[in-house]
N, CA, C and O of each residue as an XYZ file, in Angstrom:
624
protein
N      -9.212     -3.867     13.602
C      -8.746     -3.716     12.258
C      -7.205     -3.924     12.329
O      -6.632     -4.480     11.392
N      -6.539     -3.499     13.395
C      -5.055     -3.737     13.453
C      -4.763     -5.209     13.427
O      -3.822     -5.659     12.774
N      -5.587     -5.974     14.151
C      -5.400     -7.500     14.203
C      -5.565     -8.052     12.942
O      -4.714     -8.818     12.489
N      -6.697     -7.713     12.240
C      -6.940     -8.211     10.812
C      -5.860     -7.899      9.907
O      -5.485     -8.785      9.138
N      -5.266     -6.681      9.887
C      -4.272     -6.316      9.059
C      -2.992     -7.075      9.319
O      -2.263     -7.431      8.393
N      -2.735     -7.313     10.556
C      -1.489     -8.103     11.025
C      -1.613     -9.520     10.491
O      -0.657    -10.040      9.916
N      -2.761    -10.158     10.662
C      -2.870    -11.592     10.256
C      -3.005    -11.657      8.640
O      -2.558    -12.635      8.042
N      -3.562    -10.709      8.028
C      -3.592    -10.715      6.574
C      -2.237    -10.532      6.000
O      -1.854    -11.308      5.124
N      -1.489     -9.574      6.420
C      -0.118     -9.366      5.902
C       0.751    -10.611      6.233
O       1.571    -11.015      5.408
N       0.574    -11.244      7.480
C       1.310    -12.393      7.739
C       1.006    -13.546      6.867
O       1.906    -14.256      6.420
N      -0.249    -13.746      6.616
C      -0.743    -14.775      5.612
C      -0.204    -14.579      4.272
O       0.329    -15.510      3.669
N      -0.326    -13.322      3.741
C       0.284    -13.006      2.447
C       1.828    -13.312      2.386
O       2.315    -13.876      1.406
N       2.524    -12.947      3.391
C       3.996    -13.137      3.445
C       4.207    -14.708      3.439
O       5.112    -15.174      2.746
N       3.474    -15.451      4.120
C       3.641    -16.885      4.201
C       3.286    -17.490      2.804
O       3.992    -18.388      2.348
N       2.240    -17.031      2.139
C       1.853    -17.558      0.893
C       2.939    -17.270     -0.189
O       3.258    -18.153     -0.985
N       3.499    -16.044     -0.217
C       4.570    -15.764     -1.154
C       5.844    -16.430     -0.775
O       6.574    -16.808     -1.691
N       6.185    -16.611      0.395
C       7.378    -17.412      0.785
C       7.192    -18.804      0.385
O       8.109    -19.383     -0.198
N       6.024    -19.430      0.659
C       5.826    -20.815      0.293
C       5.860    -20.995     -1.250
O       6.413    -21.974     -1.751
N       5.261    -20.035     -1.992
C       5.253    -20.081     -3.413
C       6.691    -20.054     -4.011
O       7.002    -20.778     -4.957
N       7.537    -19.200     -3.425
C       8.933    -19.097     -3.817
C       9.722    -20.385     -3.475
O      10.567    -20.838     -4.247
N       9.416    -20.951     -2.299
C      10.017    -22.179     -1.899
C       9.691    -23.329     -2.816
O      10.567    -24.126     -3.154
N       8.415    -23.428     -3.233
C       7.983    -24.425     -4.132
C       8.626    -24.223     -5.510
O       9.031    -25.189     -6.157
N       8.714    -23.000     -5.940
C       9.335    -22.630     -7.202
C      10.857    -23.073     -7.270
O      11.317    -23.672     -8.242
N      11.563    -22.742     -6.203
C      12.934    -23.188     -6.081
C      13.098    -24.709     -6.088
O      13.910    -25.239     -6.846
N      12.359    -25.390     -5.278
C      12.518    -26.812     -5.107
C      12.120    -27.535     -6.508
O      12.840    -28.393     -7.018
N      11.034    -27.145     -7.007
C      10.616    -27.866     -8.292
C      11.460    -27.492     -9.499
O      11.726    -28.320    -10.370
N      11.849    -26.311     -9.535
C      12.668    -25.834    -10.662
C      14.187    -26.268    -10.646
O      14.740    -26.744    -11.638
N      14.766    -26.076     -9.518
C      16.173    -26.307     -9.418
C      16.587    -27.683     -8.793
O      17.624    -28.258     -9.121
N      15.762    -28.135     -7.931
C      16.155    -29.433     -7.336
C      15.527    -30.598     -8.112
O      16.231    -31.562     -8.415
N      14.240    -30.548     -8.443
C      13.472    -31.609     -9.142
C      13.553    -31.391    -10.633
O      13.198    -32.301    -11.382
N      14.015    -30.192    -11.136
C      14.146    -29.935    -12.563
C      12.724    -30.038    -13.299
O      12.624    -30.376    -14.478
N      11.731    -29.739    -12.550
C      10.337    -29.716    -13.148
C       9.679    -28.390    -12.780
O       9.101    -28.276    -11.699
N       9.747    -27.440    -13.605
C       9.090    -26.142    -13.273
C       7.618    -26.336    -13.265
O       7.083    -27.062    -14.102
N       6.870    -25.642    -12.248
C       5.427    -25.673    -12.213
C       4.875    -24.637    -13.106
O       5.147    -23.450    -12.925
N       4.126    -25.030    -14.044
C       3.506    -24.147    -14.983
C       2.552    -23.217    -14.346
O       1.646    -23.669    -13.646
N       2.695    -21.906    -14.547
C       1.728    -20.955    -14.065
C       1.922    -20.499    -12.618
O       1.141    -19.681    -12.133
N       2.932    -21.001    -11.923
C       3.221    -20.555    -10.483
C       3.486    -19.109    -10.491
O       2.946    -18.400     -9.642
N       4.329    -18.573    -11.442
C       4.614    -17.115    -11.430
C       3.314    -16.387    -11.540
O       3.120    -15.437    -10.780
N       2.417    -16.729    -12.395
C       1.131    -16.126    -12.463
C       0.335    -16.061    -11.190
O      -0.185    -15.011    -10.813
N       0.250    -17.153    -10.555
C      -0.561    -17.264     -9.341
C       0.164    -16.415     -8.177
O      -0.515    -15.848     -7.322
N       1.525    -16.355     -8.180
C       2.241    -15.643     -7.245
C       2.098    -14.133     -7.351
O       2.307    -13.397     -6.386
N       1.727    -13.685     -8.575
C       1.521    -12.259     -8.832
C       0.489    -11.653     -7.872
O       0.688    -10.570     -7.322
N      -0.617    -12.383     -7.686
C      -1.709    -11.864     -6.941
C      -1.340    -11.632     -5.412
O      -1.463    -10.495     -4.956
N      -0.930    -12.581     -4.675
C      -0.581    -12.246     -3.295
C       0.631    -11.357     -3.192
O       0.751    -10.609     -2.221
N       1.561    -11.405     -4.173
C       2.708    -10.527     -4.086
C       2.285     -9.039     -4.229
O       2.721     -8.180     -3.462
N       1.443     -8.772     -5.213
C       0.965     -7.484     -5.497
C       0.134     -6.986     -4.235
O       0.342     -5.865     -3.771
N      -0.711     -7.755     -3.750
C      -1.528     -7.383     -2.556
C      -0.714     -7.106     -1.383
O      -0.970     -6.184     -0.609
N       0.286     -7.921     -1.248
C       1.236     -7.800     -0.087
C       1.967     -6.429     -0.153
O       2.135     -5.697      0.822
N       2.356     -6.188     -1.344
C       3.078     -4.846     -1.552
C       2.166     -3.650     -1.275
O       2.532     -2.714     -0.565
N       1.000     -3.711     -1.845
C      -0.004     -2.522     -1.740
C      -0.381     -2.470     -0.232
O      -0.363     -1.390      0.358
N      -0.718     -3.607      0.387
C      -1.298     -3.627      1.748
C      -0.199     -3.207      2.745
O      -0.476     -2.584      3.770
N       1.080     -3.573      2.407
C       2.200     -3.195      3.177
C       2.349     -1.628      3.217
O       2.671     -1.044      4.252
N       2.104     -1.006      2.069
C       2.033      0.414      2.031
C       0.971      0.984      2.831
O       1.168      1.979      3.529
N      -0.225      0.354      2.756
C      -1.358      0.811      3.605
C      -1.025      0.682      5.040
O      -1.395      1.544      5.838
N      -0.361     -0.328      5.396
C       0.041     -0.593      6.875
C       0.953      0.503      7.289
O       0.811      1.060      8.378
N       1.926      0.838      6.413
C       2.799      1.970      6.848
C       2.158      3.277      6.887
O       2.582      4.141      7.655
N       1.116      3.495      6.076
C       0.277      4.673      6.180
C      -0.567      4.687      7.503
O      -0.738      5.705      8.173
N      -1.060      3.491      7.801
C      -1.864      3.315      9.027
C      -1.090      3.661     10.226
O      -1.538      4.430     11.077
N       0.140      3.073     10.313
C       1.024      3.287     11.484
C       1.783      4.601     11.416
O       2.497      4.972     12.348
N       1.614      5.326     10.256
C       2.290      6.591     10.020
C       3.826      6.324     10.181
O       4.504      7.082     10.876
N       4.352      5.288      9.563
C       5.759      4.996      9.593
C       6.452      4.998      8.252
O       7.470      4.336      8.047
N       5.871      5.763      7.342
C       6.499      5.871      6.020
C       7.910      6.492      6.155
O       8.125      7.338      7.023
N       8.819      6.100      5.348
C      10.196      6.729      5.356
C      10.003      8.167      4.911
O       9.289      8.462      3.952
N      10.665      9.047      5.643
C      10.570     10.457      5.332
C      11.911     11.153      5.511
O      12.728     10.773      6.349
N      12.104     12.148      4.725
C      13.358     12.944      4.909
C      12.985     14.318      5.409
O      12.915     15.296      4.664
N      12.753     14.346      6.686
C      12.306     15.628      7.333
C      13.491     16.533      7.641
O      13.883     16.710      8.794
N      14.050     17.101      6.571
C      15.207     17.966      6.749
C      14.823     19.214      7.377
O      15.602     19.737      8.174
N      13.618     19.790      7.085
C      13.182     21.063      7.653
C      13.031     20.970      9.158
O      13.164     22.005      9.811
N      12.761     19.802      9.782
C      12.604     19.634     11.193
C      13.888     20.040     11.931
O      13.804     20.443     13.091
N      15.009     19.956     11.340
C      16.300     20.448     11.896
C      16.335     21.906     12.242
O      16.905     22.352     13.238
N      15.652     22.659     11.304
C      15.731     24.114     11.424
C      14.535     24.671     12.265
O      14.555     25.827     12.690
N      13.527     23.842     12.486
C      12.362     24.272     13.231
C      12.564     23.859     14.696
O      12.821     22.691     14.986
N      12.451     24.773     15.561
C      12.741     24.550     17.005
C      11.475     24.226     17.815
O      11.608     23.508     18.806
N      10.268     24.688     17.485
C       9.167     24.544     18.355
C       8.282     23.331     17.951
O       8.288     22.900     16.798
N       7.563     22.825     18.885
C       6.611     21.693     18.574
C       5.439     22.238     17.675
O       4.922     21.507     16.829
N       5.071     23.403     17.852
C       4.054     23.988     17.039
C       4.513     24.077     15.537
O       3.711     23.836     14.634
N       5.802     24.423     15.292
C       6.386     24.479     14.047
C       6.387     23.098     13.418
O       6.061     22.927     12.243
N       6.773     22.088     14.252
C       6.773     20.725     13.701
C       5.393     20.329     13.320
O       5.201     19.704     12.277
N       4.432     20.659     14.108
C       2.943     20.238     13.825
C       2.570     20.903     12.464
O       1.990     20.286     11.571
N       2.969     22.283     12.373
C       2.585     22.999     11.134
C       3.224     22.266      9.906
O       2.583     22.104      8.867
N       4.424     21.859     10.053
C       5.157     21.160      9.017
C       4.457     19.909      8.716
O       4.249     19.600      7.543
N       4.047     19.104      9.768
C       3.317     17.879      9.551
C       2.028     18.090      8.727
O       1.686     17.329      7.822
N       1.301     19.248      9.135
C       0.086     19.566      8.428
C       0.337     19.791      6.944
O      -0.379     19.291      6.076
N       1.410     20.584      6.688
C       1.728     20.881      5.243
C       2.099     19.638      4.574
O       1.722     19.466      3.415
N       2.792     18.756      5.168
C       3.164     17.400      4.572
C       2.017     16.609      4.318
O       1.931     16.012      3.245
N       1.038     16.524      5.257
C      -0.150     15.760      5.068
C      -1.093     16.323      3.993
O      -1.798     15.575      3.316
N      -1.089     17.651      3.852
C      -1.907     18.218      2.777
C      -1.411     17.918      1.411
O      -2.149     17.597      0.479
N      -0.064     18.044      1.339
C       0.681     17.719      0.034
C       0.408     16.223     -0.303
O       0.071     15.874     -1.434
N       0.566     15.381      0.707
C       0.356     13.964      0.464
C      -1.052     13.723      0.078
O      -1.297     12.887     -0.791
N      -1.982     14.381      0.648
C      -3.460     14.187      0.264
C      -3.702     14.626     -1.100
O      -4.352     13.919     -1.871
N      -3.210     15.769     -1.451
C      -3.420     16.249     -2.838
C      -2.792     15.318     -3.866
O      -3.428     15.007     -4.873
N      -1.608     14.882     -3.651
C      -0.952     13.997     -4.695
C      -1.676     12.690     -4.673
O      -2.013     12.119     -5.711
N      -1.923     12.201     -3.415
C      -2.651     10.875     -3.373
C      -4.004     10.803     -3.981
O      -4.340      9.807     -4.621
N      -4.803     11.831     -3.805
C      -6.124     12.010     -4.439
C      -5.976     12.033     -5.946
O      -6.790     11.458     -6.668
N      -4.974     12.674     -6.401
C      -4.719     12.783     -7.854
C      -4.403     11.364     -8.331
O      -4.956     10.903     -9.329
N      -3.503     10.670     -7.606
C      -3.148      9.243     -8.029
C      -4.430      8.319     -7.895
O      -4.637      7.418     -8.708
N      -5.232      8.565     -6.894
C      -6.478      7.833     -6.691
C      -7.403      8.013     -7.897
O      -8.041      7.042     -8.305
N      -7.505      9.206     -8.483
C      -8.393      9.416     -9.627
C      -7.794      8.612    -10.866
O      -8.533      8.045    -11.671
N      -6.466      8.603    -10.961
C      -5.878      7.735    -11.922
C      -6.133      6.282    -11.771
O      -6.393      5.561    -12.734
N      -6.052      5.853    -10.513
C      -6.357      4.404    -10.150
C      -7.848      4.037    -10.458
O      -8.182      2.924    -10.865
N      -8.688      5.040    -10.236
C     -10.117      4.806    -10.545
C     -10.243      4.703    -12.062
O     -10.929      3.783    -12.508
N      -9.718      5.457    -12.804
C      -9.802      5.374    -14.244
C      -9.149      4.031    -14.704
O      -9.695      3.389    -15.601
N      -8.069      3.614    -14.156
C      -7.444      2.323    -14.518
C      -8.341      1.154    -14.138
O      -8.443      0.166    -14.865
N      -8.977      1.282    -13.008
C      -9.977      0.208    -12.583
C     -11.075      0.068    -13.443
O     -11.499     -1.044    -13.759
N     -11.625      1.247    -13.892
C     -12.715      1.210    -14.908
C     -12.272      0.539    -16.197
O     -13.023     -0.210    -16.821
N     -11.017      0.829    -16.586
C     -10.476      0.260    -17.765
C     -10.353     -1.232    -17.620
O     -10.725     -1.993    -18.513
N      -9.821     -1.650    -16.475
C      -9.519     -3.101    -16.167
C     -10.871     -3.837    -16.098
O     -10.935     -5.004    -16.485
N     -11.919     -3.215    -15.633
C     -13.227     -3.910    -15.562
C     -13.808     -4.021    -17.025
O     -14.369     -5.050    -17.404
N     -13.654     -2.960    -17.794
C     -14.143     -2.987    -19.167
C     -13.463     -3.979    -20.074
O     -14.113     -4.641    -20.882
N     -12.119     -4.088    -19.939
C     -11.326     -4.890    -20.741
C     -11.323     -6.354    -20.324
O     -11.334     -7.265    -21.151
N     -11.309     -6.553    -18.935
C     -11.328     -7.856    -18.372
C     -10.299     -8.780    -18.889
O     -10.619     -9.854    -19.400
N      -9.044     -8.385    -18.768
C      -7.928     -9.200    -19.211
C      -7.727    -10.468    -18.272
O      -8.109    -10.535    -17.103
N      -7.074    -11.444    -18.968
C      -6.753    -12.641    -18.204
C      -5.309    -12.984    -18.347
O      -4.656    -12.625    -19.327
N      -4.798    -13.703    -17.330
C      -3.358    -14.102    -17.382
C      -3.173    -15.071    -18.573
O      -4.088    -15.791    -18.971
N      -2.004    -15.048    -19.088
C      -1.672    -15.849    -20.334
C      -1.794    -17.406    -20.199
O      -2.229    -18.082    -21.132
N      -1.420    -17.921    -19.081
C      -1.341    -19.401    -18.960
C      -2.588    -20.013    -18.283
O      -3.130    -21.006    -18.768
N      -3.037    -19.416    -17.164
C      -4.112    -19.924    -16.338
C      -5.411    -19.272    -16.561
O      -6.441    -19.729    -16.065
N      -5.389    -18.190    -17.311
C      -6.567    -17.402    -17.628
C      -7.355    -16.844    -16.344
O      -8.583    -16.799    -16.273
N      -6.533    -16.457    -15.414
C      -7.076    -15.813    -14.172
C      -7.339    -14.404    -14.506
O      -6.506    -13.742    -15.126
N      -8.457    -13.926    -14.121
C      -8.712    -12.407    -14.489
C      -7.706    -11.609    -13.681
O      -7.489    -11.828    -12.489
N      -7.104    -10.669    -14.403
C      -6.085     -9.802    -13.772
C      -6.753     -8.683    -12.991
O      -6.088     -7.962    -12.247
N      -8.066     -8.532    -13.153
C      -8.800     -7.510    -12.400
C      -8.652     -7.661    -10.914
O      -8.723     -6.666    -10.193
N      -8.461     -8.786    -10.456
C      -8.308     -9.080     -8.977
C      -6.892     -8.489     -8.508
O      -6.729     -8.161     -7.333
N      -6.004     -8.379     -9.342
C      -4.711     -7.762     -8.902
C      -4.677     -6.256     -9.278
O      -4.005     -5.456     -8.627
N      -5.434     -5.896    -10.365
C      -5.503     -4.526    -10.755
C      -6.253     -3.637     -9.769
O      -5.959     -2.449     -9.643
N      -7.194     -4.207     -9.095
C      -7.993     -3.379     -8.152
C      -7.198     -3.153     -6.912
O      -7.580     -2.275     -6.138
N      -6.099     -3.874     -6.635
C      -5.310     -3.590     -5.431
C      -4.894     -2.149     -5.370
O      -4.940     -1.567     -4.286
N      -4.482     -1.520     -6.476
C      -4.002     -0.171     -6.509
C      -5.136      0.718     -5.995
O      -4.892      1.521     -5.095
N      -6.361      0.619     -6.517
C      -7.407      1.462     -6.034
C      -7.657      1.247     -4.583
O      -7.667      2.228     -3.839
N      -7.859      0.057     -4.116
C      -8.113     -0.174     -2.778
C      -7.006      0.367     -1.810
O      -7.263      0.971     -0.769
N      -5.793      0.096     -2.249
C      -4.615      0.558     -1.389
C      -4.594      2.089     -1.316
O      -4.521      2.638     -0.217
N      -4.656      2.799     -2.464
C      -4.582      4.199     -2.440
C      -5.881      4.784     -1.743
O      -5.784      5.809     -1.068
N      -7.017      4.178     -1.893
C      -8.112      4.648     -1.073
C      -7.910      4.620      0.449
O      -8.176      5.597      1.151
N      -7.442      3.496      0.920
C      -7.132      3.284      2.338
C      -6.022      4.253      2.765
O      -6.123      4.853      3.836
N      -4.938      4.427      1.937
C      -3.871      5.388      2.290
C      -4.315      6.751      2.471
O      -3.864      7.481      3.354
N      -5.286      7.129      1.553
C      -5.783      8.552      1.610
C      -6.698      8.664      2.816
O      -6.688      9.709      3.467
N      -7.502      7.637      3.160
C      -8.221      7.649      4.438
C      -7.254      7.852      5.686
O      -7.498      8.661      6.580
N      -6.259      7.126      5.658
C      -5.356      7.251      6.807
C      -4.615      8.557      6.843
O      -4.380      9.145      7.899
N      -4.242      9.008      5.621
C      -3.612     10.350      5.589
C      -4.569     11.477      6.035
O      -4.152     12.429      6.694
N      -5.792     11.358      5.682
C      -6.808     12.332      6.059
C      -6.991     12.215      7.627
O      -7.161     13.247      8.276
N      -6.963     11.100      8.188
C      -7.195     10.955      9.659
C      -5.911     11.519     10.354
O      -5.995     12.114     11.428
N      -4.750     11.321      9.727
C      -3.539     11.943     10.352
C      -3.531     13.440     10.295
O      -3.021     14.099     11.201
N      -4.101     14.000      9.222
C      -4.229     15.380      9.012
C      -5.179     16.004     10.072
O      -4.878     17.043     10.660
N      -6.308     15.347     10.289
C      -7.255     15.787     11.193
C      -6.547     15.754     12.582
O      -6.673     16.714     13.343
N      -5.879     14.775     12.888
C      -5.148     14.695     14.229
C      -4.151     15.779     14.466
O      -4.009     16.292     15.576
N      -3.448     16.131     13.392
C      -2.470     17.240     13.425
C      -3.167     18.504     13.618
O      -2.733     19.313     14.437
N      -4.310     18.763     12.866
C      -5.099     19.985     13.015
C      -5.649     20.069     14.444
O      -5.569     21.117     15.085
N      -6.160     19.053     14.895
C      -6.681     19.130     16.380
C      -5.546     19.492     17.419
O      -5.717     20.253     18.371
N      -4.444     18.888     17.131
C      -3.295     19.218     17.936
C      -2.881     20.654     17.866
O      -2.512     21.294     18.850
N      -2.967     21.148     16.595
C      -2.626     22.558     16.363
C      -3.631     23.426     17.059
O      -3.252     24.377     17.740
N      -4.909     23.130     16.911
C      -6.072     23.895     17.427
C      -6.024     23.911     19.020
O      -6.332     24.943     19.616
N      -5.648     22.799     19.684
C      -5.588     22.653     20.966
C      -4.294     23.219     21.629
O      -4.211     23.497     22.825
N      -3.372     23.345     20.784
C      -2.033     23.981     21.263
C      -1.240     22.847     21.958
O      -0.247     23.130     22.628
N      -1.639     21.628     21.819
C      -0.869     20.601     22.455
C       0.283     20.164     21.748
O       0.207     20.165     20.519
N       1.415     19.761     22.333
C       2.569     19.343     21.579
C       2.335     18.079     20.859
O       1.516     17.263     21.279
N       3.119     17.864     19.643
C       2.851     16.661     18.847
C       3.663     15.541     19.307
O       3.571     14.445     18.755
C-alpha cells in the first residue's frame, strides 16, 4: 500500500506540473490558451491535495502544535495525551465524514458537469469522502496503537 500511495502521489504531482507547464507555454509563450485545461487540472489537483492529506495521516506526520508535551514529563503522559488527541481527531473527523457523505449523496443526485468540457464533477467531489474515510481509518489505527502501548506500559 505504501508503494502504491508513493507512485500515485508522484504521478499526480507530475500530471499537475505538466499541466501547469503546458498552460504557461501555450498561454504566455504561444499566446494560445488551451480551452478547458483549468477544468481538467482541477481533478488531479484536488485528488493530489486530498491524498496528500491521507498520506500525512498514514505516516502520522501532520503538523501539530503539541504545547502540552512541554509540561508533561513521562512517556505515559505523552501517550495519554496522544490518545486524547486521536480521540478528538476521530470525533471531529467522523463528524466531517458524515457531512462528506451527505455532500456525496447530493453530488450523485445532482450530477453536475464542468462548464466547458462537461466532465462530471462527481469524480472530484467524491475525493473528500474517500480522503476523510481513509484519514479516519488511519486515525483509528493510530489510536489503537496508542491504547496498546498504554495497556502494555511500553514507552511511545
